[in-house]
C-alpha positions in Angstrom: 33.3 88.8 45.2 37.0 88.1 45.7 36.4 84.3 45.6 34.4 84.7 42.3 37.2 86.5 40.5 39.8 84.1 42.0 37.8 81.2 40.7 37.3 82.8 37.3 41.1 83.4 37.0 41.8 79.8 38.0 39.4 78.5 35.3 41.0 80.7 32.7 44.4 79.5 33.7 43.4 75.8 33.4 41.9 76.5 29.9 45.0 78.2 28.7 47.2 75.3 29.7 44.8 72.8 28.1 44.9 74.6 24.7 47.4 73.5 22.0 50.3 75.7 21.2 48.5 77.5 18.3 51.6 79.5 17.5 53.6 76.4 16.5 54.1 76.2 12.8 54.1 73.0 10.7 56.3 72.9 7.5 55.9 70.1 5.0 56.6 69.0 1.4 55.7 66.1 -0.9 57.1 62.7 0.1 59.6 62.5 -2.7 62.1 60.9 -0.3 62.1 58.7 2.8 61.7 60.1 6.3 65.4 60.4 7.1 66.0 62.2 3.8 63.0 64.5 4.4 64.3 65.4 7.8 67.8 66.1 6.4 66.4 68.3 3.7 63.7 70.3 5.5 64.7 70.0 9.1 67.4 72.7 8.8 64.9 75.1 7.2 62.5 74.5 10.1 65.3 75.2 12.6 66.4 78.3 10.8 62.8 79.7 10.7 62.3 78.8 14.4 65.3 80.9 15.3 64.2 83.6 13.0 60.6 83.8 14.2 61.1 82.9 17.8 58.3 80.3 17.3 58.3 76.6 17.3 58.6 75.3 13.7 58.7 71.6 13.0 58.8 69.5 9.8 56.2 66.8 9.2 57.0 64.1 6.7 53.9 62.7 4.9 53.7 59.0 4.9 52.5 58.9 1.3 51.4 61.1 -1.6 47.8 60.2 -0.6 48.3 61.3 3.0 50.1 64.5 1.8 47.0 65.4 -0.4 44.6 64.6 2.4 46.5 66.7 5.0 46.9 69.5 2.5 43.2 69.6 1.7 42.5 69.5 5.4 44.7 72.6 5.9 47.1 71.0 8.3 50.2 72.6 7.0 51.3 76.2 7.7 54.4 76.4 5.4 54.6 74.2 2.3 57.2 73.7 -0.4 56.0 72.1 -3.6 54.9 72.6 -7.2 53.0 75.7 -8.5 49.8 73.6 -9.2 49.6 72.7 -5.5 50.5 76.2 -4.5 47.8 77.7 -6.7 45.2 75.3 -5.3 46.0 76.3 -1.8 45.9 80.0 -2.7 42.5 79.5 -4.2 40.9 77.3 -1.6 42.9 77.8 1.6 44.0 81.4 1.4 47.7 80.5 1.2 50.1 83.2 0.2 53.2 82.6 -2.0 56.4 83.7 -0.2 59.4 82.7 -2.3 60.2 80.3 -5.2 63.1 78.6 -6.9 64.6 80.7 -9.7 63.3 80.3 -13.2 60.1 78.8 -14.6 58.8 75.4 -15.4 58.3 74.5 -19.0 57.8 71.0 -20.5 58.4 69.4 -23.9 56.8 66.3 -25.4 59.3 64.8 -27.8 59.4 61.8 -30.1 61.8 60.6 -32.7 62.5 63.0 -35.6 62.0 60.2 -38.1 58.6 59.1 -36.8 56.3 60.4 -39.5 53.2 59.1 -37.8 53.5 61.4 -34.8 53.4 65.1 -35.6 50.9 66.4 -33.0 49.7 65.5 -29.5 46.5 64.0 -31.0 48.6 61.4 -32.8 49.6 59.9 -29.4 46.0 58.7 -28.7 47.0 55.1 -29.1 50.7 55.5 -28.4 52.5 55.1 -25.1 54.2 58.2 -23.5 56.9 58.0 -20.8 56.7 60.5 -18.0 56.8 61.0 -14.2 53.9 59.7 -12.2 50.9 62.0 -11.5 50.5 64.3 -9.6 53.9 65.4 -10.9 53.5 68.7 -12.8 55.0 67.4 -16.0 52.5 64.6 -16.3 49.5 66.8 -15.3 50.5 69.4 -17.8 50.6 66.7 -20.5 47.2 65.2 -19.5 45.6 68.6 -19.4 46.0 68.9 -23.1 43.5 66.2 -23.8 39.9 67.4 -23.4 38.1 64.1 -22.8 39.1 61.2 -20.5 38.4 58.8 -23.3 41.0 60.5 -25.4 43.8 60.2 -22.8 46.8 58.3 -24.3 48.4 55.4 -22.4 51.3 56.5 -20.2 54.2 54.6 -18.7 55.0 56.1 -15.3 58.7 56.2 -14.7 60.5 56.6 -11.3 63.8 58.4 -10.8 63.2 61.7 -12.5 63.4 63.2 -16.0 66.8 61.4 -16.8 65.1 58.1 -16.3 62.1 59.1 -18.4 64.5 59.9 -21.2 66.3 56.6 -20.7 63.1 54.6 -20.9 62.2 56.5 -24.1 65.6 55.7 -25.6 65.2 52.1 -24.6 62.0 51.9 -26.7 59.6 51.6 -23.9 57.4 54.3 -25.3 56.8 56.4 -28.4 57.1 59.8 -26.8 58.5 61.4 -23.6 57.7 64.3 -21.4 60.9 66.3 -20.6 61.8 69.5 -18.7 63.0 72.2 -21.1 66.2 72.6 -19.1 67.0 68.9 -19.4 66.5 69.0 -23.1 68.4 72.2 -23.6 71.3 71.6 -21.1 71.7 67.8 -20.8 71.2 66.6 -24.4 74.0 67.0 -26.9 73.5 68.3 -30.4 73.4 64.8 -31.9 70.7 63.7 -29.4 68.6 66.8 -30.2 68.9 66.2 -33.9 67.3 62.8 -33.4 64.3 64.3 -31.7 61.4 66.6 -32.5 59.4 68.6 -30.1 55.6 68.2 -30.7 54.5 70.2 -27.7 55.8 73.0 -25.5 53.9 74.0 -22.4 53.2 77.5 -21.2 55.6 78.5 -18.4 54.7 78.3 -14.7 56.5 79.5 -11.6 59.1 77.1 -10.2 58.6 75.2 -7.0 57.2 77.6 -4.3 56.9 78.0 -0.6 53.5 79.2 0.6 52.1 80.2 4.0 48.7 79.6 5.4 46.3 82.2 6.6 47.4 81.4 10.2 50.8 83.0 9.4 50.3 86.7 9.9 51.7 89.3 7.5 54.5 90.3 9.8 55.6 86.6 10.1 55.3 86.2 6.3 57.6 89.1 5.8 60.1 87.7 8.3 60.1 84.3 6.4 60.6 86.0 3.1 63.4 88.1 4.4 65.0 85.1 6.0 64.9 82.8 3.1 66.1 85.4 0.6 69.1 86.0 2.9 72.3 84.0 2.4 71.9 82.4 5.8 68.5 81.3 4.9 69.8 79.8 1.6 72.4 77.9 3.6 69.7 76.3 5.7 68.0 75.2 2.5 71.1 74.0 0.8 70.1 70.4 0.6 66.8 71.4 -1.1 68.4 73.9 -3.4 71.2 71.5 -4.5 68.6 69.0 -5.4 66.1 71.2 -7.2 68.1 74.3 -8.3 71.8 73.4 -8.3 72.7 76.0 -10.9 71.0 78.7 -8.9 71.1 77.7 -5.2 68.9 80.4 -3.8 65.2 81.5 -3.5 63.7 84.5 -5.3 60.6 86.7 -4.7 57.4 85.7 -6.4 53.9 87.1 -7.0 50.4 85.6 -6.6 49.3 86.6 -10.0 51.8 84.3 -11.7 49.9 81.2 -10.3 46.4 82.1 -11.5 44.8 79.1 -13.2 47.5 76.6 -12.3 45.1 74.9 -9.9 43.2 73.7 -13.0 46.0 71.1 -13.5 44.6 69.4 -10.4 40.9 70.1 -10.5 39.1 67.8 -12.8 42.2 65.8 -13.6 43.4 64.3 -10.4 40.8 62.4 -8.4 39.8 64.1 -5.1 40.8 67.6 -6.2 
């Protein structure tokens, strides 16, 4: 009898050592930068959460947007920072929970020249070129979602470098319209520039970029993450991210799941594979 229990205990010990460290948490974000930049931005957050939780937390940098989408759909990430459309998709399909978000909301304008009498509505862009950030950026998906049929989608010119470069391409005559963030239009353009433009579309507001947690992160751990990231020390760990995406308000704020309802529709049926 003694040998039986000794053998059973030995087998259990071997099994326990062979299992992966399931308590380890993986944090990730879209590959909007290279590996070194990604580590510089998200590595300090992982370190802060590791100390806060007493659990190994490490940042994984996706090799590409395609790989990011594949790994997200395969539920390989425990903590994710990205746009509300991705967050909403994970909430619907992977049981993710929103923890905190950047301050404010996301609203987009489609603008054209004020003296362009041929473009008054979105439908007038059917054969016109529109400048915007590449899909699956939220601004472009929001724009494309306004056209019911694939055949009606207007031609787009995908611009790298962010909204300022989108506006520059539009000013240089590379397209007939441009998709801009409302805060760029309101805060970065002077009165004269605004007078030269007309807004032909304004999107409904969505929550700003969000951090979500997978179903593998229990409620107690979720609460600790929220508490930590809302704390000034947590904000300091995320300073590189906050200075990049929320420079005027470098902190996280609380959020609610109800605010994301329906945002997954900006991916489903619009972006292939979702």
